[in-house]
C-alpha positions as CSV (number, residue, x, y, z in Angstrom):
1,M,30.5,-89.0,4.0
2,S,30.8,-88.7,0.2
3,A,33.5,-91.3,0.2
4,V,31.4,-93.7,2.2
5,A,28.4,-93.1,-0.2
6,T,30.6,-93.7,-3.2
7,R,31.9,-97.0,-1.8
8,S,28.3,-98.0,-0.9
9,T,27.1,-97.2,-4.5
10,R,30.0,-99.1,-6.0
11,G,29.3,-102.0,-3.7
12,G,25.6,-102.1,-4.6
13,A,26.5,-101.9,-8.3
14,S,29.0,-104.8,-7.9
15,E,26.4,-106.8,-6.0
16,R,23.8,-106.3,-8.7
17,S,26.3,-107.2,-11.4
18,S,27.2,-110.4,-9.6
19,R,23.5,-111.3,-9.2
20,R,23.0,-110.8,-13.0
21,W,25.9,-113.0,-13.8
22,A,24.7,-115.7,-11.4
23,A,21.2,-115.5,-12.9
24,A,22.7,-115.7,-16.4
25,A,24.8,-118.8,-15.3
26,F,21.7,-120.5,-14.0
27,L,19.3,-119.5,-16.8
28,G,21.8,-119.7,-19.7
29,P,21.7,-123.5,-20.3
30,G,17.9,-123.6,-20.2
31,A,17.6,-120.5,-22.4
32,L,20.1,-122.1,-24.9
33,Y,18.2,-125.3,-24.9
34,L,14.9,-123.6,-25.6
35,S,16.4,-121.4,-28.3
36,I,17.9,-124.4,-30.2
37,F,15.0,-126.9,-29.8
38,F,12.0,-124.6,-29.6
39,V,12.4,-121.1,-30.7
40,L,14.5,-121.9,-33.8
41,P,12.2,-124.8,-35.1
42,L,9.1,-122.6,-34.4
43,G,10.7,-119.8,-36.3
44,L,11.4,-122.1,-39.3
45,I,7.8,-123.3,-39.2
46,V,6.4,-119.8,-39.2
47,S,8.6,-118.7,-42.0
48,Y,7.9,-121.8,-44.1
49,A,4.1,-121.3,-43.7
50,F,4.3,-118.0,-45.7
51,L,6.5,-119.3,-48.5
52,T,5.8,-121.2,-51.7
53,R,6.4,-124.8,-52.4
54,G,9.0,-125.5,-55.0
55,R,8.2,-127.4,-58.2
56,F,10.0,-130.5,-57.0
57,G,9.4,-129.9,-53.3
58,G,11.3,-127.8,-50.9
59,V,10.6,-124.1,-50.4
60,V,10.8,-121.1,-52.8
61,P,11.3,-117.7,-51.2
62,E,8.1,-116.2,-52.5
63,V,5.7,-114.9,-49.9
64,T,2.1,-116.1,-50.2
65,L,-1.0,-116.6,-48.1
66,E,-2.2,-119.5,-50.3
67,N,-1.2,-122.1,-47.7
68,F,-3.6,-120.7,-45.2
69,A,-6.3,-120.3,-47.8
70,R,-6.1,-124.0,-48.5
71,L,-6.9,-124.8,-44.9
72,F,-10.5,-123.8,-45.7
73,E,-11.0,-126.4,-48.4
74,P,-13.6,-128.9,-47.4
75,V,-11.2,-131.9,-47.4
76,Y,-8.9,-130.2,-44.9
77,L,-11.7,-128.8,-42.8
78,Q,-13.0,-132.3,-42.5
79,V,-9.7,-133.6,-41.3
80,I,-9.4,-130.8,-38.7
81,G,-13.0,-131.5,-37.6
82,T,-12.4,-135.2,-37.3
83,S,-9.2,-134.6,-35.3
84,I,-11.0,-132.2,-32.9
85,G,-13.9,-134.7,-32.5
86,T,-11.6,-137.6,-31.9
87,A,-9.4,-135.7,-29.4
88,A,-12.6,-134.4,-27.6
89,I,-14.0,-137.9,-27.2
90,T,-10.6,-139.3,-26.1
91,T,-10.3,-136.4,-23.5
92,T,-13.8,-136.9,-22.2
93,L,-13.3,-140.7,-21.7
94,A,-9.9,-140.0,-20.1
95,L,-11.6,-137.6,-17.7
96,L,-14.4,-140.0,-16.9
97,L,-11.9,-142.8,-16.2
98,G,-9.1,-140.8,-14.8
99,F,-11.1,-138.8,-12.1
100,P,-12.3,-141.8,-10.1
101,T,-8.9,-143.5,-10.5
102,A,-7.1,-140.4,-9.2
103,Y,-9.6,-140.0,-6.4
104,V,-9.2,-143.5,-5.2
105,I,-5.4,-143.3,-5.3
106,S,-5.5,-140.1,-3.3
107,R,-7.6,-141.8,-0.6
108,L,-5.3,-144.8,-0.3
109,P,-3.0,-145.1,2.7
110,R,0.3,-143.2,2.0
111,R,2.3,-146.4,1.8
112,W,0.2,-147.7,-1.1
113,R,-0.1,-144.4,-3.1
114,V,3.4,-144.7,-4.5
115,T,2.7,-148.3,-5.6
116,A,-0.5,-147.2,-7.3
117,L,1.2,-144.3,-9.1
118,I,4.0,-146.7,-10.3
119,L,1.3,-148.9,-11.8
120,V,-0.2,-145.9,-13.6
121,L,3.2,-145.0,-15.0
122,L,4.2,-148.6,-15.8
123,P,3.1,-148.6,-19.4
124,F,5.5,-145.7,-20.1
125,W,8.4,-148.0,-19.3
126,T,7.5,-150.0,-22.4
127,N,8.3,-148.8,-26.0
128,F,5.5,-146.9,-27.6
129,L,5.4,-149.1,-30.7
130,I,5.4,-152.3,-28.7
131,R,2.3,-151.1,-26.8
132,T,0.6,-150.1,-30.1
133,Y,1.3,-153.5,-31.7
134,A,0.0,-155.2,-28.5
135,W,-3.4,-153.6,-29.2
136,I,-3.3,-154.9,-32.8
137,I,-2.9,-158.4,-31.4
138,L,-5.8,-157.8,-29.0
139,L,-8.2,-156.2,-31.5
140,N,-7.7,-158.2,-34.7
141,D,-10.3,-160.7,-35.9
142,A,-8.1,-163.6,-34.6
143,G,-7.0,-161.7,-31.5
144,W,-7.4,-162.5,-27.9
145,I,-10.6,-160.5,-27.4
146,N,-12.5,-162.1,-30.3
147,G,-11.1,-165.5,-29.2
148,A,-12.4,-165.0,-25.7
149,L,-15.8,-163.9,-26.9
150,Q,-16.1,-166.9,-29.2
151,G,-14.8,-169.3,-26.6
152,L,-17.5,-168.1,-24.1
153,G,-20.2,-168.4,-26.8
154,I,-21.0,-164.7,-26.7
155,V,-20.5,-164.3,-30.5
156,D,-20.3,-166.8,-33.3
157,D,-18.3,-164.7,-35.8
158,P,-15.4,-162.3,-35.0
159,I,-16.3,-158.7,-34.3
160,R,-14.7,-156.1,-36.5
161,M,-12.7,-154.0,-34.0
162,L,-9.3,-153.3,-35.7
163,Y,-9.0,-150.5,-38.3
164,T,-12.0,-148.6,-37.0
165,Q,-12.5,-145.2,-35.3
166,P,-13.4,-146.7,-31.9
167,A,-10.1,-148.7,-32.1
168,V,-8.2,-145.5,-32.7
169,I,-9.9,-143.8,-29.7
170,T,-9.2,-146.9,-27.6
171,G,-5.5,-146.7,-28.5
172,L,-5.3,-143.0,-27.8
173,L,-7.1,-143.4,-24.5
174,Y,-4.7,-146.1,-23.4
175,I,-1.6,-144.1,-24.4
176,Y,-2.6,-140.8,-22.8
177,L,-4.8,-141.8,-19.8
178,P,-1.8,-141.5,-17.4
179,L,-1.4,-137.9,-18.5
180,M,-4.9,-137.3,-17.1
181,I,-4.6,-139.3,-13.9
182,L,-1.4,-137.6,-12.7
183,P,-2.6,-133.9,-12.7
184,L,-5.9,-135.0,-11.2
185,Y,-4.2,-136.9,-8.5
186,S,-2.0,-133.9,-7.7
187,A,-5.0,-131.6,-7.5
188,I,-7.2,-134.0,-5.4
189,E,-4.4,-134.9,-3.1
190,R,-3.9,-131.2,-2.1
191,I,-7.6,-130.8,-1.1
192,D,-7.8,-130.2,2.7
193,P,-9.8,-133.1,4.2
194,A,-11.0,-130.6,6.8
195,L,-13.2,-128.9,4.2
196,E,-15.0,-132.1,3.3
197,E,-15.3,-133.1,7.0
198,A,-16.8,-129.7,7.9
199,A,-19.3,-129.9,5.1
200,T,-20.3,-133.4,6.2
201,N,-20.7,-132.2,9.8
202,L,-23.0,-129.4,8.6
203,G,-25.3,-132.0,7.1
204,A,-24.2,-132.2,3.4
205,S,-24.5,-135.5,1.7
206,R,-21.4,-137.3,0.3
207,W,-22.6,-136.5,-3.3
208,R,-23.1,-132.8,-2.4
209,V,-19.6,-132.6,-0.8
210,F,-18.2,-134.2,-3.9
211,R,-20.1,-131.9,-6.2
212,T,-19.5,-128.6,-4.4
213,I,-16.1,-129.1,-2.9
214,T,-14.1,-131.9,-4.5
215,I,-14.9,-131.2,-8.1
216,P,-14.4,-127.4,-8.0
217,L,-11.1,-127.7,-6.1
218,A,-9.9,-130.4,-8.5
219,L,-10.8,-128.2,-11.6
220,P,-7.2,-127.0,-12.2
221,G,-6.0,-130.6,-12.4
222,M,-8.9,-131.5,-14.7
223,L,-8.0,-128.6,-17.1
224,I,-4.3,-129.5,-17.2
225,G,-5.0,-133.1,-17.8
226,S,-7.5,-132.2,-20.6
227,V,-4.9,-130.2,-22.3
228,F,-2.3,-132.9,-21.9
229,V,-4.6,-135.4,-23.5
230,F,-6.4,-133.3,-26.2
231,V,-3.4,-131.8,-28.0
232,P,-1.3,-135.0,-28.4
233,S,-4.4,-136.9,-29.4
234,M,-4.8,-134.5,-32.4
235,A,-1.1,-134.7,-33.3
236,N,-0.6,-138.5,-33.0
237,F,-0.1,-140.2,-36.3
238,V,1.2,-143.6,-35.2
239,I,-2.0,-144.9,-33.7
240,P,-4.3,-143.8,-36.6
241,E,-1.8,-145.4,-39.0
242,L,-1.4,-148.7,-37.2
243,I,-4.5,-149.3,-35.3
244,G,-6.7,-147.3,-37.6
245,G,-5.1,-148.8,-40.7
246,G,-4.7,-145.4,-42.3
247,K,-8.5,-145.0,-42.7
248,S,-8.7,-142.5,-39.9
249,L,-6.8,-139.4,-41.1
250,L,-6.0,-137.0,-38.2
251,L,-4.2,-133.7,-38.2
252,G,-0.9,-135.4,-37.2
253,N,-1.1,-137.8,-40.2
254,L,-1.9,-134.9,-42.6
255,I,1.1,-132.9,-41.3
256,R,3.4,-135.9,-41.6
257,D,2.2,-136.6,-45.2
258,Q,2.8,-133.1,-46.3
259,F,6.4,-133.1,-45.1
260,L,7.4,-136.6,-46.0
261,K,5.2,-137.7,-48.9
262,A,3.8,-134.7,-50.7
263,R,6.9,-132.7,-49.9
264,D,4.7,-129.6,-49.5
265,W,6.6,-128.1,-46.6
266,P,4.9,-124.7,-46.6
267,F,1.4,-126.2,-46.3
268,G,2.7,-128.7,-43.7
269,A,4.0,-125.7,-41.8
270,A,0.7,-124.0,-42.0
271,L,-1.1,-127.1,-40.6
272,A,1.5,-127.2,-37.8
273,L,0.7,-123.6,-37.0
274,V,-3.0,-124.5,-36.7
275,L,-2.1,-127.2,-34.2
276,T,0.1,-124.7,-32.3
277,A,-2.6,-122.1,-32.3
278,I,-5.1,-124.7,-30.8
279,L,-2.6,-125.4,-28.1
280,V,-2.1,-121.8,-27.3
281,I,-5.8,-121.1,-27.1
282,L,-6.3,-124.1,-24.8
283,L,-3.5,-123.0,-22.6
284,V,-5.0,-119.5,-22.3
285,L,-8.5,-120.9,-21.5
286,Q,-7.0,-123.3,-19.0
287,A,-5.1,-120.5,-17.3
288,R,-8.1,-118.3,-17.0
289,A,-10.3,-121.1,-15.8
290,A,-7.7,-122.1,-13.2
291,A,-7.4,-118.5,-12.0
292,R,-11.2,-118.4,-11.5
293,A,-11.2,-121.7,-9.8
294,E,-8.4,-120.6,-7.4
295,G,-10.3,-117.4,-6.7
296,G,-13.4,-119.4,-5.9
297,G,-11.4,-121.7,-3.7
298,A,-9.8,-118.8,-1.8
299,R,-13.3,-117.3,-1.2
300,A,-14.5,-120.7,0.1
301,H,-11.5,-120.9,2.5
302,S,-12.2,-117.4,3.8
């Protein structure tokens, strides 16, 4: 009996060891990739944020909290506030446009859904800078939009559209709208049609069905899409630079300028940590809200 037990113990240990090696083989490449391209750069950013800028740029190994104290200066608080406001407006507009688009796509016949999703993703097949310069051609004083308005007799003089805050929001909305539509489509497409049909049979109006069933069950997709749009809208620096003419300074522009122009790497790292902290806070809030929504959906199913 003892020999059998010993062999069984050895066999179990060998099996556990082989499982660990198999798990390491599968997880190793991904863990290595994350370590090199995420953990290491994030560690450098965190360490730089607490160091001192050198006299001619670079970093001096002197620990300080001055970089974080500078964040509360009015000029930088204004940039952070403008960035949050611009990203919030862009996210709201993306949600207002993306929800009905995703809803319509999810209600199309299955043979047309793939075509519709391809059309949503089609702009991503074109270079980012080319799409941005296309908007410059559309929005400038001699562009197609002003030309059409003048040709139709709606306006006599060109409307100032380029190098304005609405132009920046338009560019951000155009770039990131697909990132709102796709999570919304995924959430709406999973809603059981039997729930909406049952509510209709019980006398609920279409608006009430939409308000009490569709929207709550689509909430996880709304939250994910909002995070996908909000964070990159704050960090984008190409669109404010090209479409905004550099007049609209967002957090992404400020971080880029600190690293490449002012050569103040520690302060740039502190600003990058602010952006990272906002992302983490949004992800935590999104996870909690999604958990509550799923709990409510489970109670509705029961």
